[in-house]
C-alpha positions as CSV (number, residue, x, y, z in Angstrom):
1,M,-8.7,9.5,-23.2
2,R,-7.0,7.5,-26.0
3,R,-4.9,4.1,-24.3
4,D,-2.3,2.1,-26.3
5,F,-3.1,-1.7,-25.4
6,S,1.1,-2.1,-26.7
7,C,4.2,0.1,-25.7
8,K,4.9,1.6,-28.8
9,A,9.1,2.0,-29.7
10,H,10.1,5.9,-30.2
11,S,12.1,4.5,-33.2
12,E,10.5,2.4,-36.2
13,G,10.1,-0.9,-35.1
14,A,12.3,-2.8,-31.9
15,N,14.7,-5.2,-32.2
16,S,14.1,-8.5,-29.8
17,A,17.4,-7.9,-27.8
18,D,17.1,-4.1,-27.7
19,K,13.5,-5.2,-25.8
20,K,13.2,-3.7,-21.9
21,K,13.7,-6.6,-19.2
22,L,10.0,-6.6,-17.5
23,V,9.4,-8.7,-14.5
24,F,5.6,-9.4,-13.0
25,L,4.8,-10.6,-9.9
26,G,1.2,-11.3,-8.6
27,S,-0.6,-14.3,-7.3
28,P,-4.7,-14.8,-7.9
29,E,-6.6,-15.0,-10.7
30,V,-7.0,-10.9,-11.1
31,A,-3.3,-10.6,-11.0
32,A,-3.6,-13.2,-14.1
33,R,-6.2,-11.0,-15.9
34,V,-3.1,-8.2,-15.7
35,L,-0.1,-11.1,-16.8
36,G,-2.3,-12.1,-19.7
37,Q,-2.8,-8.3,-20.7
38,L,1.3,-7.8,-20.3
39,L,1.8,-10.7,-23.0
40,D,-0.5,-9.9,-25.1
41,A,1.2,-5.9,-24.9
42,A,4.9,-7.3,-25.1
43,Q,3.7,-9.6,-28.4
44,Q,2.4,-7.1,-30.3
45,P,4.7,-5.4,-33.3
46,H,7.1,-2.4,-31.7
47,S,6.6,-3.5,-28.3
48,L,9.3,-1.9,-25.8
49,F,9.2,-4.9,-23.6
50,E,9.0,-8.1,-22.9
51,V,7.6,-10.5,-19.9
52,A,11.4,-11.5,-18.8
53,A,10.0,-13.4,-15.9
54,V,6.7,-14.5,-13.2
55,V,6.7,-14.0,-9.4
56,T,4.5,-15.0,-7.5
57,Q,3.2,-17.0,-4.2
58,P,5.1,-20.8,-3.9
59,P,2.3,-24.1,-4.7
60,S,-0.5,-24.2,-2.2
61,S,-2.7,-27.6,-1.5
62,R,-6.0,-27.0,-2.3
63,G,-8.8,-28.7,-4.4
64,R,-11.4,-31.3,-4.2
65,G,-11.5,-34.9,-4.3
66,R,-8.5,-36.7,-6.4
67,S,-6.3,-33.4,-6.4
68,K,-7.4,-33.0,-3.1
69,G,-4.1,-32.3,-0.6
70,Q,-2.4,-31.7,-4.2
71,L,0.1,-29.0,-4.0
72,Q,-1.2,-26.2,-7.1
73,P,0.1,-23.1,-9.1
74,T,-1.4,-19.8,-8.3
75,A,-3.5,-18.3,-10.9
76,V,-0.5,-16.3,-12.2
77,G,2.1,-19.7,-12.1
78,Q,-0.8,-21.9,-14.0
79,L,-0.9,-18.8,-16.6
80,A,2.7,-18.4,-17.2
81,A,3.0,-21.8,-17.9
82,D,0.2,-22.2,-20.2
83,R,1.8,-19.0,-22.3
84,G,5.2,-20.8,-22.6
85,L,7.4,-19.1,-19.9
86,P,10.5,-21.8,-19.3
87,P,9.9,-23.1,-15.4
88,D,13.0,-21.0,-14.5
89,R,11.3,-17.8,-15.3
90,I,8.2,-19.1,-13.3
91,L,9.9,-18.2,-9.8
92,S,8.1,-18.4,-6.3
93,P,9.7,-18.1,-3.5
94,A,8.5,-18.1,-0.2
95,S,9.6,-15.0,0.8
96,A,11.1,-11.7,-1.3
97,R,14.3,-11.9,1.0
98,D,15.1,-15.3,-0.2
99,A,18.8,-14.5,-1.3
100,A,18.6,-17.6,-3.8
101,F,15.4,-15.1,-5.5
102,L,17.3,-12.2,-4.9
103,D,20.3,-13.8,-6.9
104,Q,18.3,-14.8,-9.4
105,L,16.7,-11.3,-9.9
106,R,19.5,-9.7,-10.4
107,Q,21.3,-12.0,-12.9
108,L,17.9,-11.5,-14.9
109,Q,18.9,-7.5,-14.6
110,P,15.3,-6.6,-15.1
111,D,14.4,-2.8,-16.3
112,V,11.0,-3.1,-14.3
113,C,9.0,-4.8,-12.0
114,V,5.4,-5.1,-11.9
115,T,3.4,-5.9,-9.4
116,A,-0.5,-5.9,-8.5
117,A,-2.3,-8.2,-6.2
118,Y,1.3,-10.0,-5.2
119,G,0.9,-10.8,-1.3
120,N,4.6,-10.6,-0.3
121,F,6.3,-7.6,1.5
122,L,9.2,-6.3,-1.3
123,P,12.2,-5.1,1.0
124,S,15.0,-3.1,0.0
125,S,17.0,-5.3,-1.4
126,F,14.3,-6.4,-4.1
127,L,13.0,-3.0,-5.0
128,S,17.4,-1.6,-5.4
129,I,17.5,-4.3,-8.4
130,P,15.0,-3.3,-11.2
131,L,16.7,-0.4,-13.2
132,R,13.6,2.0,-13.0
133,G,12.6,1.0,-9.8
134,T,9.4,-1.1,-9.0
135,V,5.7,0.0,-10.1
136,N,2.8,-1.2,-8.5
137,I,-1.7,-1.0,-9.7
138,H,-3.6,-0.4,-7.0
139,P,-7.2,-0.7,-7.2
140,S,-7.9,2.8,-5.1
141,L,-7.7,6.4,-5.8
142,L,-4.1,6.6,-3.4
143,P,-3.6,8.1,-1.0
144,K,-7.4,6.5,-0.2
145,F,-7.1,3.0,0.6
146,R,-3.9,1.7,1.3
147,G,-3.0,-1.9,2.5
148,A,-4.0,-5.3,1.7
149,S,-8.6,-4.9,1.6
150,P,-8.8,-1.2,-1.1
151,V,-12.1,-2.6,-2.8
152,Q,-13.6,-4.3,-0.3
153,R,-13.6,-1.4,2.3
154,A,-14.6,1.2,-0.6
155,L,-17.2,-1.4,-0.6
156,E,-18.0,-1.1,2.6
157,Q,-18.0,2.5,3.2
158,G,-20.1,3.1,0.6
159,V,-18.4,5.1,-1.6
160,H,-19.6,6.8,-4.9
161,E,-16.1,7.0,-6.3
162,T,-13.4,5.1,-6.5
163,G,-10.6,4.0,-9.1
164,V,-7.0,3.1,-9.5
165,T,-3.6,4.2,-9.4
166,V,-0.5,3.3,-11.2
167,A,2.3,4.4,-8.3
168,F,6.5,3.6,-7.6
169,T,6.2,1.3,-4.8
170,V,8.1,2.3,-1.7
171,L,9.4,0.7,1.8
172,A,5.9,1.8,3.2
173,M,2.8,0.3,1.9
174,D,1.5,2.0,-1.1
175,A,2.9,5.4,-1.0
176,G,5.0,5.9,-2.9
177,P,4.5,8.6,-5.5
178,V,1.7,8.6,-8.2
179,I,2.4,7.9,-11.9
180,A,-1.6,7.9,-13.0
181,Q,-5.0,7.6,-11.4
182,E,-8.4,6.9,-13.1
183,R,-11.2,7.1,-11.4
184,V,-14.1,5.5,-11.0
185,R,-17.9,5.8,-10.0
186,V,-19.1,2.9,-8.2
187,D,-22.5,1.4,-9.0
188,D,-24.4,0.7,-6.0
189,A,-25.1,-3.0,-7.1
190,I,-21.7,-3.8,-8.0
191,Q,-20.3,-6.4,-5.7
192,A,-16.0,-6.9,-5.0
193,P,-14.8,-9.0,-7.4
194,Q,-17.0,-7.2,-10.2
195,L,-15.5,-4.1,-9.0
196,L,-12.0,-5.8,-8.7
197,A,-11.3,-6.8,-12.3
198,D,-13.0,-3.7,-13.3
199,L,-10.4,-1.4,-11.9
200,F,-7.2,-4.2,-12.2
201,H,-8.2,-3.9,-16.0
202,R,-8.5,0.0,-16.4
203,G,-5.3,-0.5,-13.9
204,T,-3.3,-2.2,-16.7
205,Q,-4.5,0.1,-19.7
206,L,-3.2,2.9,-17.5
207,L,0.3,0.6,-16.9
208,L,1.1,0.2,-21.2
209,Q,0.0,4.1,-21.5
210,H,2.8,5.1,-19.1
211,L,5.0,2.4,-19.1
212,P,7.3,3.9,-21.8
213,S,7.6,6.9,-19.6
214,V,8.6,4.8,-16.7
215,L,11.0,2.5,-19.1
216,D,13.2,6.4,-20.5
217,G,13.5,7.0,-17.0
218,S,11.2,10.3,-17.4
219,A,8.0,8.6,-15.2
220,A,10.5,9.0,-12.3
221,A,10.9,12.7,-12.4
222,S,7.1,13.5,-13.0
223,A,5.6,11.2,-10.4
224,T,3.5,12.6,-7.8
225,P,4.2,12.4,-3.8
226,Q,1.2,11.2,-1.6
227,D,-0.1,13.5,0.6
228,D,-0.2,11.3,4.0
229,S,-2.5,13.2,5.8
230,Q,-5.0,12.0,3.3
231,A,-4.0,8.7,4.0
232,T,-6.9,6.0,5.0
233,H,-6.1,2.5,5.2
234,A,-7.7,-0.5,4.4
235,A,-7.6,-3.2,6.6
236,K,-7.5,-7.1,5.9
237,V,-10.7,-8.7,6.1
238,A,-10.9,-11.1,9.2
239,A,-13.6,-13.7,9.6
240,E,-15.4,-12.9,12.1
241,E,-16.5,-9.7,10.0
242,G,-19.0,-11.7,7.9
243,I,-21.8,-12.1,10.5
244,L,-25.3,-10.0,9.9
245,D,-26.1,-7.8,12.2
246,F,-29.5,-6.4,12.3
247,A,-29.3,-3.9,14.5
248,L,-28.0,-1.8,11.6
249,P,-29.5,-0.4,8.6
250,A,-30.2,-1.8,5.5
251,R,-28.1,0.1,3.4
252,T,-25.0,-0.6,6.4
253,L,-25.4,-4.4,5.6
254,H,-25.8,-4.3,1.6
255,N,-22.6,-2.3,1.1
256,K,-21.1,-5.2,3.5
257,V,-23.2,-8.3,1.8
258,R,-21.4,-6.9,-1.5
259,A,-17.8,-5.5,-0.3
260,F,-18.0,-9.6,1.2
261,V,-18.3,-11.2,-1.7
262,P,-17.1,-14.3,-1.8
263,W,-15.4,-14.2,1.5
264,P,-15.9,-14.1,4.1
265,G,-19.5,-13.9,2.9
266,M,-22.2,-12.4,5.6
267,R,-23.7,-14.9,7.5
268,A,-26.9,-15.1,9.9
269,S,-28.3,-17.4,12.1
270,F,-32.4,-17.5,11.4
271,V,-35.7,-19.6,12.9
272,A,-37.3,-21.3,11.2
273,K,-41.1,-22.1,13.1
274,D,-44.0,-24.5,12.4
275,P,-46.7,-22.4,13.5
276,T,-48.9,-26.0,14.3
277,T,-47.2,-28.3,16.1
278,G,-44.3,-25.3,17.6
279,D,-41.5,-27.1,16.3
280,V,-38.5,-24.5,15.8
281,D,-35.1,-25.2,14.0
282,N,-32.1,-23.1,13.6
283,L,-30.6,-22.3,9.6
284,S,-27.6,-20.4,8.9
285,L,-27.9,-18.4,6.2
286,K,-25.5,-17.0,3.6
287,I,-26.9,-13.7,2.2
288,L,-25.6,-13.6,-1.3
289,R,-27.4,-10.6,-3.6
290,T,-29.1,-7.9,-1.7
291,K,-30.9,-4.5,-2.3
292,P,-31.3,-1.7,0.9
293,R,-35.3,-0.7,1.4
294,P,-35.4,2.4,3.5
295,A,-37.8,3.1,6.2
296,V,-40.9,4.5,6.1
297,S,-39.7,7.5,8.1
298,P,-36.7,8.8,8.8
299,S,-38.3,9.1,12.4
300,S,-38.6,5.6,12.6
301,S,-35.7,3.8,15.4
302,S,-37.8,0.7,15.7
303,P,-40.0,-2.0,13.9
304,S,-43.6,-1.5,14.4
305,S,-47.2,-3.4,13.6
306,S,-47.0,-0.1,11.0
307,S,-43.9,-1.5,9.7
308,P,-43.9,-2.5,6.7
309,V,-41.0,-4.9,7.2
310,G,-42.5,-6.7,9.9
311,H,-44.0,-6.4,13.0
312,A,-42.6,-7.6,16.9
313,V,-43.3,-11.2,17.5
314,I,-43.5,-13.5,20.4
315,P,-40.6,-14.5,21.6
316,E,-39.5,-10.8,21.5
317,E,-36.2,-11.3,20.5
318,V,-36.7,-12.5,16.9
319,Q,-38.5,-10.6,14.1
320,E,-40.7,-12.2,11.5
321,V,-38.8,-12.8,7.6
322,R,-41.1,-13.0,4.8
323,V,-41.2,-13.0,0.9
324,E,-42.0,-10.3,-1.0
325,G,-42.6,-10.7,-5.0
326,H,-39.1,-12.6,-5.9
327,V,-37.4,-11.1,-3.3
328,M,-37.1,-11.8,0.7
329,L,-37.2,-8.9,3.2
330,I,-35.5,-9.0,7.1
331,P,-36.5,-6.1,8.7
332,C,-33.4,-3.5,10.7
333,D,-34.0,-2.6,14.2
334,D,-34.5,1.2,12.5
335,G,-37.2,0.4,10.6
336,S,-35.5,-0.5,6.9
337,A,-35.4,-3.8,5.9
338,L,-32.9,-5.8,3.2
339,E,-33.7,-7.2,0.6
340,V,-32.5,-10.3,-0.3
341,L,-31.9,-11.3,-3.8
342,E,-30.1,-14.2,-3.5
343,L,-28.9,-16.8,-0.4
344,Q,-27.3,-19.9,0.0
345,P,-28.6,-21.8,2.8
346,E,-25.9,-24.7,4.6
347,S,-24.3,-27.2,2.7
348,K,-26.5,-26.4,-1.1
349,R,-25.9,-24.4,-3.6
350,P,-26.9,-20.2,-4.2
351,M,-30.7,-19.7,-4.9
352,V,-33.8,-17.1,-5.4
353,P,-35.5,-16.6,-2.1
354,K,-38.6,-18.3,-3.8
355,Q,-37.1,-21.5,-4.1
356,F,-35.7,-21.5,-0.8
357,W,-39.5,-20.3,0.9
358,N,-41.0,-22.9,-0.6
359,G,-38.4,-25.3,1.2
360,L,-40.0,-24.2,4.4
361,R,-42.9,-25.4,3.7
362,N,-45.7,-22.8,5.3
363,R,-42.9,-22.4,8.3
364,K,-43.0,-19.0,9.7
365,L,-38.9,-17.5,9.5
366,Y,-37.7,-14.9,12.5
367,R,-34.3,-13.4,12.0
368,P,-32.5,-12.6,16.0
369,A,-32.9,-9.1,17.2
């Protein structure tokens, strides 16, 4: 499918005064990449639109060292400033209901608003302002995975196909008519940050392809209503979801690891035991990259001495973890094993299992049941 990275005018060129006003709403780094593509497209010859303003979350306190505690702009706010948008065109209301903000938006008279990972609810008082409506880039095949965490939940469920949707925004979350979609195969090893970036990149291209029809009003007439009966919800990820439970199959744990990178990350507690002295240390490890190894027999319901992934040891509440080549094997209760390719001990940098294993100094490592 051919895609234009700029919006071509139907006539031979478009004067600056004739360009349509687009207001972009977004906050994190992935949204900043979308903004960058839109700014680049707006500068192309014959572009139909200009980025008239940017709306993002308010600056927040973050950082380390000297910058710790200082208010820092969002990635979108920083990029907008770096690309030369005037300060009065970089808006950061605490709420999209804010009366002063809505007045500013009305004064801009936007033709269209575009959202990508903005993070604030958009009330009807906002949605009524842009002439051609508000359009959202959503990283799923709507109506599947409506909500705050569509990529994470898709990976957690182990889907083999997902995609990106460009749709009009309505009051109900992610329920507006669909302008366009693109399907994407999901690699078994891809993790949430990479998939999210890929989907938003594709979604921006899809938006730019269909933006002329949005701006002339024809997209509103041809957009396809969603089938609400097919909708699924992608709930916001919670911190307490970041605990590995080895009672679950390795495939399930692998999907959680790649879904919840970088936050909340998947952690597990292990026991390192000196076989000579019997001394025991409790270790907390963040598991960063994995691969599932299936059980030898589909009928295996519990680990045994014949299992290639370890055997029951004393005490019975734990099982031995071992290294095989460049991977660390953690046994699961169904006889499968989680192959760990990268991990991070507490207060240390990420490392490969061999580096971690060398630091154990001949101690044995066990995982809890």
